[in-house]
N, C-alpha and C positions, 0 to 999 in steps of 0.2 A: 504482598502484604496491602490490602486496602488505602489508599490514600484519604487522607483528610475530609480533601475536596469532594471527593466522590461520598463519604459518611454524610456531610453535611449536609448533601446536595437529596439523601435517601430522607433524614429525618425534615429535611424542610419540606419535598413532596408528600411525606406521610403526614408533616402537620395540617396543608392545605387539604389533606385529603378528608383528613377528619374534622378541621373546623366546618367545609362545607358541608360533610354528612348532618352535623349537627345545626346549622342554618337551615338543610333540607326541612330537618322534619320539624322547624318551628314553624314552617309554611305561614312565615312572615307575610307583611306587604312587599312589593319587589325592591321597590326604593330603602327600606329598611335592611333589607337581605344583601344589597351591592352595598349600603354603605357602611356595614359589618365587614362584607368583604375587603372594602380599602382600609379598613382601621388593621385588619389582618396581614395586610400587605403592605401595608407602612409600617404596623410596628409588628412583624413577626416574634410569635411567641404570648410578647407580652401583650398582645391583640386577645390571644384565646383568654387569657386569665381576665382583661377585662371585658370577655362578655361572658364571660360565667359568672362575674360579681355584677356588669352591669346590663347585660343583655338575654336574659333567657327569662321566656314570658312565666305566665304564672295563671293563664286559662285553666289550662286543664288539672281544673282540680278533683278533690276527694267527694264523695256525696255527701259526708261529714261536714267539710268542709264548705262545700255551696251551700248545705242547709245551716250555718251560722251566718250566713250572708243576706238569708233569705228573708227581707222583709215583710212579705206577706204574712205568712204562718206565725211570727210574734205579733203582729199588728191582730190576728184572726184569732189570739190568746188574749190580746187585752184591750184590745179595743175592737171589739167585733163590729158596733153598730157602723161604725166608718166604712168596712170593707163591705159589710150587706148593701150600703146605702149608693154605692157606687154608679149602678145602672141609673137609680134614679137622678141624681146628682145632673149624671151628662145629659139625659133628656131637660134636667132641669136648666142647664147650662145653655143646650142647644137651642133651648125655645127664647133664652134672651138673647144670645150672641149667637141669631142663621147661621152657620160657616160650616162646609164641612170638613175644611181642615181642622178646626178646633175640635171635632169628634175624632178625627181620626189621633191628632196628637193626643188626647185623652187614652184613647185605646195604646197608643207606641209605650205611652211610659209603663201604663197597666202590666204590659206583656214582657218589657224590655227590662224593668227594674222595679216591680210591684208597685209602682207609685199610684198611691190612691188618690181621687179626687176629693180634697176636702172643699165644704162650703161655706162654713160660720168662719171667717177672719178680719181681722179686723191689721190694716199694714199702715207704717209707718215709711216711707224710703228717706234716706237722707245721702246725700251728695257730696256730703264732704266728713271729716273724721270730728268737727268738732263738736257739734250735734250731736253726734254718731255717739261716741263715749259719754259725753255729757248724759247723754239719755240712760244709760248703759249702768252709768256710778250709780245713780238714781234706782235705777230695779235692782242691783244689788244691793242695795242697801236695805231694801223693801222685803229679799228672797227669806221666806220662813223655813225651808225642808230643804232644799238641793239647787245646788248650781254647777251645771256642766259645761264646761270648755275645750273647744278644740281648735288647737291656732296650728300653721305652718310657721309662722314666725313668732317669738318671744320674746322681746325684745329687754332689757334691760337699761331700763330707764326712768325718767319721774312719772311719765306715764303710768308705767307699769307697776312701779313702788305702788301710785295712788289705789291702784287696782288690788296687788298683793295684799296689801296694807286692809283693804274692804275685805277679801277674802279672808285672810285668818280673823279677825273679827266675827267672820258670820260660823267658821268652823269653829271656832272658841265657846258659842252660844247655840253652839250642835248642829249648826246646818251640813249637811254634807256637800263636801266639794272636793270636785275631782274636775285634774285636766292634763289634757294628754298635748302634746308636743312634735311637732317633727325634726330629729336629729341631724338632716342636714343643712336645713333651716335656720338652726339654733344651736351654739355651743353653752349650753349652761352647767357648770360648776358644780361638782356633788356638796360643795359646799351651802349653794344656794339651795338645789335640792331638797340637802337636808334639812336645812333652816322653813322650806315651806312645807316640809313631811311634823315635823316638829311640832310646828301650828296648828299640824291637822290636815293642810289640805294634800290630798293625794292627788301627786303630779308624776307623769313618767311619758318616756318618748313613745309613741307608736311606732308598735309590729318594730322592734329595735334589733335592727341590723347587724348589730355587735354581735347576736347569737351565734355559734357556727354555722346554725344549720340556718341562719336567716341573709346569711353572707350576700348571698345571689338578689336580695331586694333592696340594695345598696339603691339603684335606679331608682326605686317606685318611692315616689313621693307623697307623704298626707298633705296637699294641699288645702283640703277644707278649713274652712272657717265657721264654726259653729259657737252658739250659745243656747243654751235650754234652761230656763229658769221656772222652779216649782212645775213645770207642766202646764205653762200658762203665756210665758214668754218667750220667745226663741228669734236668736237674729241668725242671719247669714249675709255671707255678698263678700266685696274683695279686700275689707282692711284687716290687716293682721292686729296683732299686739302691740302697739309700739306709738310713739308723737310722732315721727315721722309719717304718719298714717294721717297728721292733722295737719302738720305743716311743712311737707316735705324732707327735713333734717338738716343734715350738712350737704345731700346731694343734689337736693332740686329745691327749682325757687318756688316752688309749691308742688301740690298733690292734690288730683282728681278720682273720685271711686266713688263708685256706687255700693253701697249695704242699704237692706231692709230689716225690720224690726216686724214681728207677728206675734200676732194674741189670737190664740184661739183652735180650730181642731187641725191646723199643721203643726202647731207645736208638737202633737204624740208624734207625728212621726220623725219631725229631728229627734225627740227623744231618742227613738227607737234606735236611728242610727247612731246615735253616742253609743249608744248600749254594743250593738255590734261590732263597733270600734273598741271599744275599753274590753269586751269580750277575748274580742281579735288579742288586743295588745296584754291585758292580763290574765286571761282564760277566769274569769270572774265574772257573774251576770250581775247585771244589777236587778234589786228585789224589786216588786213594784211597791208604790207606796200610795196607800187609799187619798188622794189628792182631788179634791172636785174640779172637773174639768169647767173652765173659764170657755163660755159659748157665747160671742159679742153677737148683736143683732145683725152686725153689715153683711151682708153677703158677697163675699169676694173667695172665688172660685181659686184655689191652688194646688199645684201638685208638686211633690218635693221628691227630684231623681239624682241619682250620684249611678258615680261609675267610679272603676278602678281596675290597675291590671288584672285583679282575678273574678274582673266582671266576667258573666255568660256573656254580654251586649257590651259594643260602644255606645253605651245609651244614651249619652250626651250629646254626642258627635252625629245622632239618628236623628234626634230632637232638634240640632241647628239646621238639619238637610231638611228634616221635613216642614218645619218653618217658613225654612229660604223657598222650597220648593211648593209651599201651599198659598205662597205670595200674591195678592191680589192687586197693589197698587203701591207695596211701599217696603221696606227692609233698612231698619241703620242698625248698626252694629258697634258695638262699641270693643275692642281689646287693644291690650300694650302690647303684642306680640301678633304678628298674623303670618303662622307656616302651616297653611292648608294642605289637605290631600287632596287626592285628586276630584272625589266624590263632592266635597264643599265646595270645589272650586268649581269645577262644572254647574254644580247650582246656582253658582253665584252668578256665572255668564249666561245663564240660560233663564234665570231672572231677569235681569240686565238687557238681556237679545229680546225678550218679551215687551219688552218697556214699561219693568219696574222700577221704581225709584231705589236704585240698591247707590245705599253709601255705608262706608266703613272709615272711621276714626281710630288711629292708633296713637304710641306716644310721637309726639316728637323729638323730645326732651331723654337721651340715649343712656338704660343704664347697662346694659349686655349688648355688645356690639355686634358679634356673631349672628343672634336673632334676626337681628334688625337688617344685615345686608343679606342674608339671605332672602326675609320677607321682600325685598325690593324684586326679587327673581317672578315672585308670586305675583306682581301688581298688573307687571305690562299687559297682559292677554286679558286681566277685567279691566284694562283701562282700556282697549281696543273693543271691548264687549260693552262698555258702557257705566260699567261701574265707577263711582266716585270717590275717592281716597281722600282724605288729612291727615295732617300732622299736627297733634296738639301741642303749644307750645310755650304755654302759660307754664306749664311745672308736668310732672308726671303723670301719664294719662293710664291708669291702674284699672277702670271701672271693668268689669267684662256681661255688657248686656246686649242683647238682640228686642228689639221692638220692630212687628209684623203690623202693619195695614193698619193701625192705631186703635186694635184689637185685644192682644194678647204679648207678652214679653218675658223675657227670662231674664235672673238674675242671678249670678251666684262666683263662684270659683274659676270656671273652664276658660280659659282664654281660647281663641279662635287660634289653635297649633296643637301637632302630632301629640307632643309630649302631654298635654291637659287630654287629650283625645283616648289615648293606648297607655299612657305611664304612670300619672298623679290619678291620688285617689282626690274624688271633686265631688262638688255637689254644688243642686242650679236649684232655682225656683221659677215655674211656671207660672205666670199669672194670667188668669183670663180676667181682666176688666179695663173697661173703656179710659176710667179713671187712671189707674198707674200705669197704663200703656200710654196716654196723653200725657202724662208729667215726665216719663222718657227720653218721649218723645221730643217735648221741649226743651230738655236739657241739653237732647242731643245738639238741638238748632240753635243754643244759646253757647254750645260749646263751640258752633265754627266760628263765632268771633273771635276764640281764642288760638285758632290752628292756621293752617297756612293749608289749602287746596294743590295735592301734590296730580298733575296732570301730565297725559301721554309729552307734550312737547317736554318735561321736568326730565322723565324718562328718557327720551332720544337724546338731550343734550349732555345725558355722563357718558362720560369718558373711558375707552377701553380698558385701562386699567380696575376702575371702580368696577366694570363690568364682569371682570373677569375675577375680581377679589369678591361681589356678591355670588357668584356661582359658584366659585369653589366654598365658601360657607353653605350655599344651599344642599352640597354633598351630603351634611351631614347632619341637614335639619331633621332626619328622623331619631336623631339622638338627643338634640336639644333640647 
């Protein structure tokens, strides 16, 4: 008779073989593969279930699914002039800002995410929630045709209720109101959802992972924050829907974030991005409404790019890499979390060693300890290369921006971490404008007054126990 321990060992060996088989076929980054192997070893059998729920890739898509994500085809159908003007606008921008880096960035975004260069835009930057939400409420009141919203977090607090109250009034007057939210970022009771739907607000969880066929998408969060109003006004940036993004809420003494309001041609791209999200969630194609486009006289060149676990390319990571690599004078980065992959880390080191002024500001008021601990292990080699780090201490630093050479900047939802690069649905706007880039740069310098610089001496003074803790956290960084 076969002993139980023999049977157990045979099953264990089979389990290890099967898990390694699936991991190798995924062809992930080595660090991610090794992180999942650790999960399999330390949590046998349960680890395999976790992998199928949280770890499976989505990039091998069918042609029909990829077509649903193809923004270029959608834009050609509804906004053909914007697509056809791409080459001409690229040349106009190059004359205005003669930088080879800008030309490469435009081409990169066009090829990796179908992002067209828009020219006639007016942009307003918000560095705090109070002004942003005040302006948003006024824009909602003026909506006449439709209001589309896509948020990672949709709080049930007094600010959100004031927005919902306006949305209900607009829906009752015939305005088409649609809202997408992330299920992991929120728990919205069925009673709450029914009350909104009865009032005419179409609200759904993005790509509902509770469906049996979508359970493996649980780890792929919709981290975007997008608003489109009448095809004229759009919003994107770091702020979710909640009062916390104004005053810090109960957890933080304050909140520092960056968001933008766009009026002009780039809003057409935001609308199509929302339409793709709505199609993927509900299966419904949003019909075109004959609304006159608002075209401001301002010339602000903007490209809007998206990325997600089902994108063909890691487009936002590629944008960050090229922006850093193309810098000639300075790179200033705001990010709450800092868990870069090897390519981004090498780009930052190379820029700093080349004499570029590279500075990175993270939050010094921590909300999630594991990512904060892991981040410290990535900082040391960058400090040695000459990168300067700051921990913002006046409140929670939630901005996700990068500004290069005072010429161009990026703002959006993507953190400088592996989760944003590979696991989340993200959206960023790349803005080619010296005035906007200058405002971002000036705000970075102002934030330094509320931050503590973290030096190589600070790192070297860290005890062995804390270093071990941070190194253990780093092992699971690709899964965070």
